N, C-alpha and C positions, 0 to 999 in steps of 0.2 A: 391490544384491541380494543378499538373506539366504546365509551360505552353509548348506546341508543338510547334516544330521547322514549323516554317512556309516556304513553299516552294513555296509561290505566288512570288516572287523576282525572276525577268529576268534575263536571264543568259546573260550578255554579249556578242556580236559578237565576232568572234575569229580574229585576225587583219589580214591586207589583205595581208603580207607575213610573211615568215621564222623569217628575221629578226626582223620586229617589232614585230613577237612573241617571239622569243628571249630575246628581249629587255626586254620588260614587264615582263615576267618570272623571269630576274635577278632582275630589281628593287622588283618584288612580295619576291622572295626569301629574298634578304637584310631586305625588313619590317617585314616576318616575324621571320628573325634571331634577330632582332633587341629586340625583347620580349617586345616590346613597343604596340603590338596591343591588343584591349579588346578579347576573347573567342569568340566571335560570330564573330567577321572579322576574328580572326586565321580561322576558320572553312571555312567562304566563302572564304577566299583567298587561304587555300590551296585545297580547290574545285578548283578554276579557275585557280590555278598551275597544276594542275592534268589534265585540260583542255588544257592550253597552252602546257603543254609536248607530251600530246598524239598527238597533230598537229604537232609538230616540229617533232615527231618522223615520223608521217606517211610522213612530208614534206621532211623528208630525204630518207625515203624508197623509194618514187616516183621518185628521183633523183637516187638514187640507180639503180631501176629497169630501168630507160632510158641508163644508162651507160652501163648495160649486155648489153643489146639489142645492142648497139654501139657499142659493143666491143666483137661481137656474142657469148653472153652468157657466158663471162668468167668475172670475177671482175680480174684484174690487177695491181699488188703491184705498190704503186708510186716509182718512183727511186728517186734513192736519188739526194740531188741537190747540 
């Protein structure tokens, strides 16, 4: 009989900041792309990466929303440096 996937593994907590999440995500992508991870670790890594990506997107959206409030509801283009 096939072995069922275990869902009892606790999910690691999300990092405390965007920068920490991005750093972990970059390391994870490197490991996934190396092709050296066993299949079960690939699945776990992919799931963790999806969580980190959602966390980063949420943080970026929150900052964008704050900028809209500060700029009177309109995003302004970046000035050429």
